[in-house]
Steps between C-alpha positions, in 0.01 A plus 500: 500500500350352185506835320880473488464158338247648257751771406770236444264293286416814301871547427524135395195526273640820348823319410318192372278704267745769387821299512661773709491639853316829557795671671863499385836617627733418783361378830457849648330633189260206485413536868436871455278432198299244694432766763437802278396404147206325344607252232376543145172316449532167327259624234752770405791253497342195334278543198168319527529408868164432664356815659398319820848354541663840450265668749533221756880505490492881533282467810730233642795739461348805665740665743245529781434148634152611611409559134615157382271197495489356852497135397562270208124451488467869419771469235311209342176701511669787318595261221143382447322638192249765588145494369583737214769259374264201522230679299731553200 
């Protein structure tokens, strides 16, 4: 379903922002990492990355599809500044 597409887009965004993929190795190793490991947060890989972007990509890459955003509308909502950010 769309949550698989959201995961794939999260991987793409991760590479676009960091310049590297979140999992490395041969095909078997990468597949195993996709199933068992959480990637490093973008904020720990790229200095100064936007907090919302880092958190959104992390949510997009959650292992449990039920915990990921269910639609691109939800992904877009996660990227919106919250009221605390607007007040600054």
